C-alpha positions in Angstrom: 20.0 39.3 10.9 20.9 36.4 13.1 19.2 33.1 12.4 19.0 30.6 15.2 19.4 27.0 14.1 19.0 23.9 16.2 22.1 21.8 16.8 20.9 18.4 16.0 23.0 15.3 15.3 22.5 13.8 11.8 21.2 10.6 13.5 18.6 12.5 15.4 17.2 14.7 12.6 14.3 12.3 11.7 13.4 11.8 15.3 13.4 15.5 16.0 11.3 16.1 12.8 8.7 13.7 14.1 8.6 15.4 17.5 8.0 18.8 15.8 5.2 17.3 13.6 3.5 15.7 16.6 3.6 19.0 18.6 2.2 21.0 15.7 -0.6 18.5 15.2 -1.4 18.8 18.9 -1.4 22.6 18.8 -3.8 22.4 15.8 -6.1 20.1 17.8 -5.5 17.1 15.5 -5.8 13.7 17.0 -4.7 10.9 14.7 -5.9 7.3 14.7 -3.2 5.1 16.4 -3.5 2.6 13.5 -2.7 5.1 10.8 -0.7 7.7 12.8 2.8 6.6 11.7 1.8 6.7 8.1 0.3 10.2 8.3 3.3 11.5 10.1 5.7 10.0 7.7 3.8 11.6 4.7 3.8 15.0 6.5 7.6 14.5 7.1 8.1 13.8 3.4 6.1 16.8 2.3 6.0 19.3 5.2 2.3 19.5 4.4 -0.1 19.2 7.3 -3.1 18.9 5.0 -2.4 15.1 4.9 -3.6 14.8 8.4 -7.1 15.4 6.9 -7.0 14.2 3.3 -5.4 10.8 3.7 -8.3 8.3 3.7 -7.8 4.7 4.9 -10.3 1.9 4.3 -11.1 -0.2 7.3 -8.3 -2.6 8.2 -6.2 -1.4 5.3 -3.0 -1.0 7.4 -3.2 -4.3 9.1 -4.0 -6.1 5.8 -1.0 -4.4 4.1 1.4 -5.2 7.0 0.3 -8.8 7.0 0.7 -9.0 3.2 4.2 -7.5 3.4 5.2 -9.9 6.1 4.2 -12.7 3.8 6.4 -11.5 0.9 4.0 -9.3 -1.0 5.5 -7.3 -3.9 5.1 -3.6 -4.5 4.4 -2.0 -8.0 4.9 1.7 -8.5 3.8 3.9 -11.4 7.0 5.9 -11.5 10.7 5.3 -11.3 10.9 8.1 -8.7 8.5 6.3 -6.4 10.4 3.0 -7.0 13.7 4.7 -6.0 12.1 6.0 -2.8 10.9 2.6 -1.6 13.1 0.9 1.0 13.9 -2.2 -1.0 16.3 -3.5 1.6 13.4 -3.9 4.1 11.1 -5.2 1.4 13.7 -7.8 0.4 14.2 -8.9 4.0 10.4 -9.6 4.1 10.6 -11.7 0.9 9.1 -9.1 -1.4 10.3 -7.3 -4.6 9.6 -3.8 -6.1 8.6 -3.3 -9.7 8.1 -0.4 -12.1 7.5 -0.9 -15.8 7.4 2.7 -16.8 10.9 2.7 -18.4 10.4 -0.5 -20.4 10.7 0.1 -24.1 8.0 -2.4 -24.9 5.6 -0.5 -22.6 6.3 2.7 -24.5 5.8 1.0 -27.9 2.5 -0.7 -26.9 1.1 2.5 -25.3 1.9 4.5 -28.5 0.4 1.8 -30.8 -2.8 1.6 -28.8 -3.1 5.4 -28.1 -3.1 4.9 -24.3 -0.8 6.1 -21.5 2.3 4.1 -20.4 0.8 4.1 -16.9 -2.2 2.2 -18.1 -0.1 -0.4 -19.8 2.1 -0.6 -16.6 -1.0 -1.7 -14.7 -1.6 -4.4 -17.2 1.9 -5.6 -16.7 1.4 -5.6 -13.0 -1.7 -7.9 -13.5 0.6 -10.4 -15.2 2.9 -10.8 -12.2 0.5 -13.3 -10.5 1.8 -12.6 -7.0 0.2 -10.7 -4.1 0.7 -7.0 -4.8 0.5 -3.5 -3.2 0.1 -1.0 -6.0 1.4 2.5 -5.3 0.3 5.2 -7.7 1.8 8.7 -7.1 1.7 10.3 -10.5 -0.7 9.0 -13.1 -4.5 9.0 -12.6 -4.8 6.8 -15.7 -3.0 4.1 -13.8 -5.8 4.2 -11.2 -8.5 4.2 -13.9 -7.0 1.2 -15.7 -6.4 -0.6 -12.4 -10.2 -0.3 -11.6 -11.0 -1.7 -15.0 -8.6 -4.6 -14.5 -10.2 -5.3 -11.1 -13.7 -5.3 -12.5 -12.5 -7.8 -15.1 -11.1 -10.0 -12.4 -7.5 -9.8 -13.7 -6.0 -8.2 -10.6 -7.0 -7.7 -6.9 -4.3 -5.9 -5.0 -3.8 -6.4 -1.3 -3.8 -2.6 -1.1 -4.0 0.4 -3.5 -2.1 3.5 -2.5 -3.8 6.1 -4.6 -1.9 9.4 -4.3 -1.4 10.8 -7.8 -0.9 14.6 -8.0 -2.3 17.0 -10.6 -5.3 18.6 -12.1 -6.7 16.5 -14.9 -8.9 13.6 -13.7 -6.8 13.2 -10.5 -9.6 13.7 -7.9 -12.0 11.6 -10.0 -9.6 8.7 -10.4 -9.1 8.7 -6.6 -12.9 8.6 -6.1 -13.0 5.5 -8.3 -10.7 3.7 -5.9 -12.6 5.0 -2.9 -15.8 3.5 -4.3 -14.3 0.3 -5.6 -14.2 -1.7 -2.3 -10.5 -2.5 -2.7 -8.4 -1.9 0.5 -6.9 1.5 0.0 -4.9 4.5 1.3 -6.0 7.5 -0.8 -5.0 11.2 -0.7 -8.3 13.0 -1.6 -8.2 15.9 -4.0 -5.3 17.1 -6.1 -2.4 16.6 -3.7 0.0 13.6 -3.8 3.1 12.6 -5.7 5.7 10.0 -6.0 7.3 11.0 -2.8 4.0 10.5 -1.0 3.6 7.1 -2.5 7.1 6.1 -1.4 6.5 7.5 2.1 3.3 5.4 2.5 5.1 2.3 1.3 8.0 2.9 3.7 5.8 3.5 6.7 4.0 0.2 6.0 7.4 -1.5 5.5 8.6 -0.3 8.9 5.4 -1.5 10.6 5.8 -4.9 8.9 9.4 -5.2 9.9 8.5 -4.3 13.5 5.8 -6.9 13.5 8.2 -9.5 12.2 10.8 -8.6 14.9 8.1 -8.9 17.6 7.1 -12.3 16.4 10.6 -13.6 16.1 
């Protein structure tokens, strides 16, 4: 059996992928909001899952707020090392920001064990201690979103944006609903789908928008 493959230069693969995604969305009759389109497409590119055209929820003005925050040196906190590794820290650094993940810290593991809570919950408490403008990106642990909501209600943290895209079956959809009803600026993948790769893809889409805005104003 002959398999026909496209001849595409390495430098053109991403561009070609985006073209395919846009064409398939058009064939499916999906019209994306221009403000959020680049984020949705980048998440579909990272997952090959077109369901994200429907289940990614954006609070009003969330993208503009996040882009402005990143241009002003906002930091990013992730709940997993995998998401951290996926964030384009070169662009983030060029904008004056830093990326953090506390999941691998031994002190976090010890405290979580002593208190009988998850490391993800303790990580959100560490994020609250940074005392800088933050975007919090959660791609794995619903307990991180639950604790984040508690910290916000206590007035200990107020992120510029919450990216709530944990994946799984236990308390995942419910934790996302907490964010959706919290009033915090958010980008949330409703239901069970998500993951660290999705969290990183959303961060990178926002970083690219922020870099573009900075270049236009320079």
